[in-house]
N, C-alpha and C positions, 0 to 999 in steps of 0.2 A: 399761358398756353398759346403757342403760335400755330394756328391750324393751317396746314399746307393743302389738305385735300379732304373732301367729304363726299360721301355717297348716301343716296336714299335707296333702301331695298328692304327685303325681308330681314328678319333677325339674323345678325351675324354671329356664328358660333365658333368659327375658326379663322385665324389669320396667319399669313407667312410672308415675310419680305424676301425678294430675291437678293442675293448677296452682291451682284454686279449691276444689274439693270434697275431702272426706277419702276419696278413692278411690285405689286402685292396681290396675293391670293386671298379671297374672302369666300369662306364656305357658309352657306345660308341654311336656315331652318326649313326652307322650301325645297331643298334637295339640289340646288344649283351651286356650282363653283364658279366664281367670277375672277377673271384676271384683269387687273386694272393697271394703267400707267398713271401713277399718282402725280408725276411731274406735269404731264399734259392734261390730266383730268379725263382720260378716255378709257372706255371698256374695250379691251383688246380681244378677249375671247370669253366664252362661257362653256362649261362642261356640265351635262345634266344626266348622267347614266345611273346615279344612285337612286334607289327608291326609298324616299324619306329624308329626314334631316341629315346633313353632313356636319359632324361636330368637330373633326380634326382634319388639318391640311398642313403640308409642309414641303418647301422646296429642297431639292438636293443642292449641295453647295458647289458642285462643279459640273454635273451632268444636266441635260435639258429635261429633267424629270421633276415631278412632284408626287406626293402620295396623299391619299384622302381616306378617311374612315367614317362610316355613317351608321345610321340606325337600321340599315339592312343587313348588318353583321359582316359587311364586306369591306376589305381594304383594297383599294385600286391604286395601281401605279400607272401614271400617265406621262406621255411625252408630248410636252406643250409645243414643239416644233412640228410634230406630226399631227397635232390636234386630236389625239385619240388615246383611249386607254390601252395600255400594252397588255396587262394581265391583272387578274383579281386573285387575292389571297383569301382563302376560306379557313376557318378554324374557330373563330369566336362564337359564342352562343348567345350573345346579347349585344346591346348597343355598344358601338366603339366610340370612346370619349376623345382620345388623342392619338396621333401618329407622329413619328419623328424619324428622319434619317440619321444614321451615325455619321460623325464628321470624317471618318477615315474608312472604316469597314463597310462592306455592302449589307448593312443591317438596317432594319426598321424596328422600332419599339412601339407597341400599341397598348393601350389601356382600355378595359372594357367593363361593362356592367355584369359580366359573368364572373367577376371577382378575381380575374387573372390578368397578368401582364404577359404579352408574348413578344419574343424577339425573332424576327424573320431574316433570312438571307434572300434579298430580292433578286440576286443573280441566279441562284439555284431555285428560287420560288418556293422555298420550304421553311417551315417553322423549326428553328433550331433550339428554342428554349421556351418553357412555359413557367412563369414565376407565380407560385401559389403561396398563399399566407393571409392575405387580406380576407375578411369575412363580410365585406359589403361591396357596393360598387366602387371600382377603381376609377377615380375621376381624372387622373392624369399620370403620365409617366414620361420621363426624359432622361436622355444620356448626360453624363458629365462632359463638359467640353474638352477635357484632357484625360481624365482617369477612367479606369474600367469599372465604373459604378453607375447605377440608375437610381433615381429617386422617384417615389410614387406617393400619391396621396389618395385617401379612400374615405368613404362615408362611415367606415368603422372607427373614425376619430383618430387614426394614426397616420404618421408619415413613415415610410420605410425606405432604407438605403439598401440596395442589393450589390453584391460583388459579382461581376460577370467576367472576371479575369480569365477563368478557364475556358470561356467561349471561344477565344482565339484559336484554340487547338482544333475547334470544329469549324473554322471559317470556310474550309473547302467543302465540296459535296462529298457524301459518303463514297468510299471507293471499294469496300468489301462487305461481305455479309454481316460481319459483327457490327460494323458501324451502322449498317442499314437497320439491324435489330435494335441498336441503341437509339437510332433516330425514331423508330416506330414506338419504342417504349416511352421516349420523350413526348411524342405527340399524344400518346394515350394517358400517361400517368404524370407527366411534368418531369422535367430534367433535374438532375442534382448538380449541374454545372453552373448554376447561379443560386447563390445563397444570400440569405438576409444577413446584413452586416449590422444594421442598427434598426431599432423600432423607436420612433420618437412619439411619446405620449405627452399630452398637455392640453390639447384642445378638448373642449366640452361638447362639441358637436361635430358632424361630419366635415372632413377637410376636402376643400374643392381644388386646391392647387398647391404645389410645391415646386421650387426651382432652386438650382445651384447658383452660387456666386461664380462669375466667369473665371476668377483667379484665386480667391481666398476659400478656405475650408468652411464656408458658410452655406446654410440653407434658409430659405424664407418660405413660409406657408401661410395660407389664408383659409378660413373656415366659416361654417355657418353659425359659429358663436360670435361672429362679427369682429374677430380679432385677427391681427397679423402677428405671427411669431417668428423670431429670429433664433436660429440654432447654429451651434458650432460643433465641429467634429475633428477628431484626431484619428491616429491609427487604431485605437483601442475602444473609443467610446465617442458618443454624441450627447450634447446637453442643450437645454434651452438657455438662451442668453437674455431675451427680453421679449415683452409683449406690447405691440403698438395698438392703442385703442382710439377709436374715432368713428369708424364706420357705424351706420345705424341699421344695417341689414346684412345679409349674407355676403361675405367676401368672395367674389367670383374667381379672381385671378390676381396674382401678385408676382413680381420679379424684380431682380436687381437691374438697375440701369447699366448698359454695356460700357459707357464711357465715364460716368460720374458716380460718386459715392452716395447714391440715393436708391431708395426702394420706391417702386411705383405700384399701386394696387387699385383695383376697381371693384364695384359692388353693385348688388341689386338696389342700393339706396340711391342710384343714379349719380354717383360721384366717382371721380378719379382722385385719389389722394397721393401726395408726394411726401416722402418721409426722409429725414436725414439718417443715413445708415450708421453714422458714427455716434451722433448725439441721440439717436433713436427718438426723435421728436418730429411732429408734423411740420411741414414746410408750407405746403399750399394745397388747396382743394379746388377742383373744377367740377361744376355740376351741370347736368342737363335737366330740363324741366319735366319731360315725360318718359325718357328712355332709361331702361335699366342697362347696366353694362354687364358683358359676359365674358370677354376675352381681351387680353393684351398681347402685343408682340413688339419686340425691339429689333431694330435693323442690326445686323451683325457687324456692319462696318461704320455706319454713320450715326449721328445723333438724332435719330428718328424713331418715333413710337407710333403704334396704331392701336386703336380700341374699337371693339365691336359692340354694338348696342341693339335695342329692339327694332330700330328702323334704319339701320345702316352702319356705317363705320366713319371714323375720322383718322387721318394721318396728321401728326403734329410733332412739334419740338416743345420742349419745356421752357427753353429760353433761347434768345438770339445768340448766335455763334460768331457772326461777323464783327471783328473789333472796330471800335471807333478809330478814325485815322484822319491825318491831314498831310499833304504833300507840299513842301516848301523848298524851291530850288532843287538841289541835289540831295534832299533828305526827306525821310518819311518819319512822321511821328505816329505812334499807335499805342493802344492799351492792351496789356495782356497780363493775366495773373496778378492783379492788384497793382501793376506798375505801369507807369508811362515809359515807353521805350523809344529810342532813336536809332534809325537806320540810314547809313550814308551809302548811296548807290555807287559812287566812284570807288570807295575802298572796301565796300561790302562789309562795313564794320557795324555791329550792332551793340548798343550800350543801354544801360538802365538809367533813366533820368530821375524820376521821382517815384516815391511810394504813394499810391493814391489811396486816400482814406475811403474805405468801403463801409457802409452802415452795418451795424451789428445785427440787424434783423436777418431772419432766415429766409425771407422771400426770394423767389427767383426774379430774374429780369431786373437786376439792379446795377448791372455793369454799365459803364458809360455808352450811350448810343451815338453821340456825335462829338467831334473834337474840332476845335478852331484854334489857330495858331497865329500870333502877332509876332513876326520876326524883328520888328523894330524895338519892341519892349520885352522880347523873350517871355511872352505870356501864353498860357495854355488855358483854354476854356473847355470844360467837359460838361455834357448834359446827360442826364439819365431820367428814369421813371420814378426815382425815389420821391416819396411824398407827393405823388400825383404830377411830377415833373419838377426838376430842380437843376441848378448849375453849380459848378465849383470852379473857382478862378485861382490858378497857381501862377506865381511870377518867379522866374529864376533871377537871383540877385544880380544887379547891374555891376557890382564890383568884381565880378569874375566873368570870363568868357563862357560862352555856351558849352564849348567842349570841356572846359575845366569843371563845369557843374555836372556834366554827364558822367555816368559811371558810378557815382556815389550813391544814388538811390535815396537821397535824403528824404526824411519825413518833413512835410510842411503843412501847417494849418492853412487851409484854403479859405478864401472869401466865398460865401455861399449865398444863395437866394433861390426863390421859387420862379419857375418859369418853364413853359412847354418846350421852348427852343431858345437857344442863344448863339450868337455869332459875332466875331469882330467886324466892325464896320469902318474902322480907322486905326491909326497908330496906337492910340491909348483910349479907345472908345469901343463899346460893344453894345449890341441891341438884344434885348430879351422880350420874347413873345409871351404876354399874359393872356392865355386863352379865354379866361372867364369873361374879361371885358373887351377882348379882341383889340388890345392896345399893344404897341411896341414902346418898351421903356429903354431909354438910352442912358448908359451909365459909364463912369470912368473906372480906371484901375483900382481906385480906392472903394469900388462898389457903391459909389454915391450917385444918386439919380440926378440926371441932367434935365431931360424933357420926356414928355409922353405924347404919343401920336396914336389916334384911333385909325385903324385900317378900314378902308371902304368896303372890303369883302371879307367874309368870315375866313379865317385863316388857321391852319393847325401846325405850320412849320414855316420858318424863314431861313433863307440862305443868302450868302453875300453875292452881290451882283455888280460889283464895281463901285467907284466913289458915289456916295450919296444915294445909292440904289440897294434895294432888297428884292430878291425873288421870293415871292410868297406863294405857298401851296395850299389849296383847298381840296376837297374831295374829288372834283371833276375839272379842275383848271389850275393854271399858274398865271401870275401876273407880276409885272415889274412895277415896284412902287418907289417913286422918288421921294425920299423922306425929307429932302431939303425944300422942294416946292410942294410937297404933300399932294402929288397927283399920281394917277396910274399911267405909266408910260406904254404899257402893252399888256394884252390879255390874250390867252390861248386856252381853249378847251383840250383837255388831255385825259387819258386814264390817270389813276392815282399814281403820283410820282414818288419813287422811293429815294432816288439819288440825283443829285444835280452836279455836273462836272463842267467847269468853264475851261476854255482854251487859255493859253498864257496871256494873250492880248485882250482877253475878255470879249472877243468879237463873236465867238461861237459858244454855244452851250449844248451839252448832251443831257437829255432828260431820260432817266431810266425808270420804267415801270416793271410790273411783273413779267409782262409778255412782250414788251417792245422797248426799243431804244430810239429816241427821236433826236436828231441833230439839227440845230436851228442856228441860223445867223441871227444876230441880235436884232436886226431890223425886221426879220420875218415875224417876230412875235407880235409886231404891230399890224401885220397884214390883215386883209379882209378875211373873215371866217369862211368865206366861200371857197377860198383856196384850200383850206384845211379839209373841207368836205370833198373837194375834187380829188386831192391826193389820196384820201382814204378810199374813195370810190375806185380810182385807178388800181390801187393795190389789190382789190378783190378780184381783178382779172389776171393776176399773175398766176404762174403754174405752181400752186401750193399744194402741200399734202392736206387731206381733209381736216385734221385738227387745227392746222394753221389757218386754213380757209375759213373755218367757223369763227376764229378769233378776229380775222380781218373783216368779215361780214358784220360781226357783232359790233366792232369799233365803228365801221362806216354807218351802220344803222343808228347807233347811239348819237354819233356827231350830227347826222342829218336830222334826226327826230328833235334834238335840242334846238336846232337852228330853224325849226318849224318847216322843213322841207319834207313834208309827210309823204308825198307821192314817191319821192326817191327812197326814203326810209322804208316804205312798204315793199319796194322791189328787193332791198337787201333782206328784209324780214322773210319774204317768200323764198329767196335763195337759201337763207340759213335753215329754214324748216325743211327744204328739199334735201339737205345733208343728213337728216335724221339725227340731230344732236343728242348724245347720250347724256349730257348734263341738263337736268330739267330746267334749271334757272334760265339757260339760253333759250330753250323752246318757249318757256313761259313769257320771257321778255319779247320774243319775236311775235307771239300771238297778241300780246298787248298792244304793240306798235301797229300791227295790222288792223286791229279793232279801232283804234284811234284814227288811222288813216282813212278807214272806210267812211267815217262820218265827215271827213274834209280832205278829199284826195287832191291837194294842192301843194305847190312849193312857194315858200315865201322869197326865195332867192333863185335867180337863174344861174345854173351851173353849166360849165363847159364839159358836159358829160351826157352821153346818150347811150344807154345800155342796150338799145335795139340795133344800133349800128356798130359792127365790128371795128375795132381800132387796135393800133399799136401806140406805144408811148415813146415820144422823142427822147433820146438818150441825154440830151443837153437841157432842154427847157422843161421836160416832164409835162408836156401837154399832149392830148390825144391827136393821132393822125388817123382820120376815119378812112374807111374803104372808099377809094375813088379820089382821094386827094393826093396831091404831088408830094413826094418825099425823096430823100437821098439816103444811101446806106454807106456803112463803113465796109470797104472791100475785105477787111481782115476778119472782124468779128460779127459782121452782118447786122450790127445795131442799126436802127432806123432813126432818121433825123428830119426836122422840118427843112425846107430848101434853103433857108437863110444860114444853115450851118455848113453848107457846102464849102470845101476848101480849108475847114478848121480841123485841128487835131481831134480825133475821136476821144470823147470824154469817158468812154467805157473801157476800151483796151489801152488807150494812150500809146498806140503803136502806129496807127495808120491815119491817112488824110480822108476825111469824109467826102464821098463822091468821086474819088480817084478811079480811073478806068483800068488800073492794073492793081497789083497788091498794095500799092500805096505805102509800103513800109518805110519808115524813116530809119536809115541804118547809121546815120552819123549826125552829130549836132550841127555840122556845117550846112546840112540840108535845110535847116529851119531858118527862115528869113524873118 
């Protein structure tokens, strides 16, 4: 499981992803509905007009609306742009379990403990059908994504499929007395325009959830008998296909994955289980220590899931989607669907190179994570998490050209080995990181060991950094290691780095973390850490949106604290707390830094940074120009510079001469001397 976002709150009973924006709604047992931006990790809004727990919530797929249903017997339709409830639908006589918008028609379906399912027209604000037949609480009800049917699950141990095809004739508001009388009868006695198509019996206890497959005629259900059942239906009947066993307590929710052929279920046994929908076997189990799970939601467009539990929710992916790749000259090598593929930029031609042997295990996260290519030897090195970390070495035969080999997709038995990370370091030599001993093993193309070197700093990944050099990554830093002289050439404190991209001349490197991209000259990695602290400090004075400002303050605070500049770190901690961070970990870290600084309010290193004195940053040298100091500016973009930059081309707009007394625009190359 790749956790993308996590919240701490009261028990989460309902979840819904927005189809276009990185938003998720969470309805809580406390009666509050939270709107989160899961990409930035920020709380956007909260809605608290329900009296009691809110169990169901759902976004509209095109309008700025969402619907909620709670234990106050009310269904509320909200406009999140206007930050208010538009209207309330009344009619249910007990707790409302789930609510859902129809994908095309202006309908809402709701399930209730009053043993009924109701379909509402939210435009006319009327109930257009009451589906009766269950004889216990109806735990959920949902529309089919394409057909005119509804599935419901009840504690009467049945799953029911309802035909609502005739409702389309009633889509508009009643226009005459006969239709009004029909509507009144429907409200009082239940309509005849929705009929039971199938009753699925097979569970031994109450059924908590049932869901349609997005494209196939399948239904999946989960119940208090701890079982997940798979059902198939056709035009005339529906029948049980198989039972999935493994949960140790009531199954709370279960659904088909939107993009993959798998089933995901969660339970009061504090686990999320992933099942192969074709082989109908368990693939993987994710557990929490203390929290029971209650609800699942899948993103309609992306490979994202969310699960609600006793103390909050998590947004996650089951496995990594980004393919392993390597760029070489005018071509790109990457992995996709068990194949190594080749793409040529100039011709835009894509071909299949090799069939990659994938393990027979059903576990997720076994696709290659990194790819390294040796053009001199036409060799490919793939790394994955199989067996705790392993690599596979493929060599394209030398008796044929690369392009001759491409397109055949030949199967080849690779040379294999264990290692957390592997990368080519020479024409016919590659390095493998052995995490357990923190050693780098150097091997040839026959997979024979040449030498071993112990790294001086604990490392979890290695990257190529030029001849005789490796860029090594740990949790909070990167360093360049010269494996010829066995010395550290440079060391830099950073957030956790995910990707490393070198320029063609190996003179510059881009380090990509979750929230930042750092571009460094090779020599800058050897610089004094004081400069890193200064740049982090200057960035906190930029005009940033509040979520970005919190990240900048957190980064500056962390860098200064690790460098023992406690007084400066305390300033950033106070500024961070003043923004009222919604993520508890940020506030907790800031308070811890403040507590440590109060015992020793000193700085170990003198920085060119005074937060009490207003300043601007020089656009060329990135040093502060404090109030009262002399400076010059660009007449075109108004960027400020130290006086030594006067007469130089502006490095910000690259259009004007710094300090010129007119526009200073360079209109012709001949003007440049």
